[in-house]
C-alpha positions, 0 to 999 in steps of 0.5 A: 891730394895723396895723403890720407887725412887720418885726422878727419875723424877728429872733426865728425861733428854735427853743427858749428856751435851747440847754441844753433837751431838744428833743422831736421828733415826725414826722407823715408824712401818710397817703394822702389826708390833709390837715392844718391848724392852728398859725397863723391867718395862714397860712390861705392855706397850708392844707391844708399841701401846700407847704413851710413854714419853721420857725415858732416859736409862742412868738415868731411869730404872723404878726400874729395868733392862734397855737394849739398845735393841728393837725387832719387830715381823717382824724380825727388831731390834736395838741395841746400846752399849750406852744409849739412849733416846726413845719415842713412839708417834703414830706409830713411835719409836723415838731414840735419842743418844749422842753417835752414830747413831742407825741403824735398822737391818733386821734379818729374819721375826719373833720376834724369829729371831730378838731376836736370832740374836740380842743375838748372836751379842750382848749378846751371852750365856756363857754356865754357870748358877746361882746355880740350887737351884734358879730353883728347889726350892722356894726362901724366903726372910725376907724383908716383915716380918722383914724390917729393924729389921733383927735379928737372932731370928726372921730369925730362926723363919721364916725359921722354919716356912717354914719347919713346914708348909711343904714348900720346903726349898731353898734359904733363903735372909737376907735382909737390915739392918743385918750389922753394917752400910753400907760399913761395912760387920760385923753382928750387935752384938746386933741383931745377937749374933752368926751369924756362928751358924745362918748359920749353923742351916739354912743350917741344915734345908736345906737352902742356905743363902744369905746376902743383900749387896750395894755399899754405904758406910756411911760417918765418918766411918773407911771404908769410910776413908780407901776407900777414901785414896785408891781412891775407891769412886766415886768423886765429879765432878772436885774434889778429894773429894768423892761424897755423893749420895742421895739414899733411905736410906740417904746420903752416899759415893759410891764404884767406881767399874770401879776402878779395885782395888775397884772391887777387894777389895769388892769381897775380903771382901764378900769372907771373909764373906763367909770363916767366916760364911759360907754364900753362896752368895749375894743379890746385890742391889742399881745398879740403874743408877740414882745414878751415874749421870756422869754429877755430878760424876767423875769415875776412868774410864775415861768418865764413863757413869751412866750405866758403874757403873751399869754394873761394879756392875753387873759384880761382881756377876759373881764370885758368883753362888748365886746371885740376882740383881734388876737393871741392864744394858745389861749383858744379857745371863750372869749367873745372877739372875734378879728379877722384881722390888718391886711391890705393894700388889694389883691386878694391881701389880699381872697383871704386873708380866707376861708382865714384865717377858716377857719383861725380857726374850726378853731383855736377862734376862732368869734367872729371878724371878717375884718379891715377892709373894704378892708384894716386896713393904713393905709400901703397907703392912703397917697397914694391919691386918693379917685377913684383907689381900686379900687372893685370891690375895695372892694365884694368885700371888703364882700361877703365880710364881709357873711355872716361872723359879723362885718363891720367898716368903717374906710375910709368907703365914702361918701368913695371910692365912686360912688353905684352902688357905695356902694348895693351896700356899703350893701346888703351891710351891710344883708344882715348885719343881715337875717341877724342872727338866723341869725348870732346862732343860730350864735353861740349854737350855737357857745357851747354846742357849740364848732363854728365859725361859719364852716365849712370845706367839708371840715368840713361835708362830709367825703369830697366832695372839699373839702379844698382848697377855701378860697374858699367856706364854710358859715355855720353848717350852712344857708348856703353862701357863695361870694363873688367875690374877684378882679376877674372877674364870675363864678366856679366854685361847687362844691355838696355833695350835696343841694339848694340855693337861691339868693335868686332862687329857682333851685335847684342839685343835688348834687355839681355844679360850676357857673360862675355869673355874679356881676355886682358887685352880686350876692354868691353864697350859697345855702341848703340845702333838702334 
């Protein structure tokens, strides 16, 4: 979730063993052909116009979701049920698999047709959604304000501040370190003197409450010993001993969710927490494939790959309408909330939000949230005094979120913004709720058809020259959104064919490229009226 995995680079390998057969596929780009896919976190590099070093979908994820899918605007796509390594060099996409020969498929002549064919064949929509509150109200996460000091008093203060400052209540996520230790699901008694009362108070204030959980288990704990006896933990390769896995918070044992007994047991523990405290759901963190290297780990499922563990972790969330994931493998079309990986507090990070969200949609993750407003990487907030924040950055980040499927606050805007800028951010939050019915309609359409909620301009308007446009997007098929993502107070908006109207009633005609003033309190969006 919130920590960068510097050790990921140690795992850049092509295949599980040197003895494996390597199947190679070479895709030469056709004239005016563009390709997207593979990694949500590489959205800003798409379409792939520049070289990309070898990226192994089995052991890298860039802190986000990976999917074995590539799509082109000429209707071509590739899919594999297994992870592979890809490289981009020149006008060629190189794929290497240790499992199968990957073939290129032709499905129509546009990006939309390629996506729809891939979705129907490999990740069809389920017809179900995460809870509607994710789409119709802002979310609030306690991470940036409290980090590892999650406690009852400050959580209540944070929630009360949401209400007192006129922000709409919604989902509230209590983040890492609320429980005694990893693998234990009891609140810390010194930090949470009455957790049931806490949840009840949050409910009375209008919030739904989620708790952060991970698959790791602290060694030398009662839970560790019990799970080891049951055989529910990942094991060292060739051994009956539980493996110790290094992750961002230390070294721990880990559930093996390819074991059906382990999955059932963990879900039963979560449901016990719900029954005891009234918790509504869970934020499932740490599904990153790099933790589950099958060269050094043995799973209950014979020959399980690292991505099998990532997928098994994701499948647990299907039992909870209130869920959130940051790392993922496949599972497109499923009713799982996918958040972008934690990004820095920086303008560069704000500029990554739209292209990464566009990629999430093209990889089947319609129900996605663009990180936390202002950034979720807590280390980039350290040492900054309240009066030293770049307030315009926070405002523009909130505006990007406002007309996404979901928006999530963590750093408290009432703490770091002046009155004027706080009012602008509050306006963005209220805009999201005002557009809630439309966003829900888009989500319902996604559940039925599999189509993205946030749509690439090339997806919506093929052949109109939008393939490389990645700083504006369509929300459903009716709303064009062009947020400002730089310190400037104007930007160029590219309009497709048709007639478009802004909230002030001004209209723009087809195929125009217009420079529009955007003072800090203005989010540029337009409704298609013809």
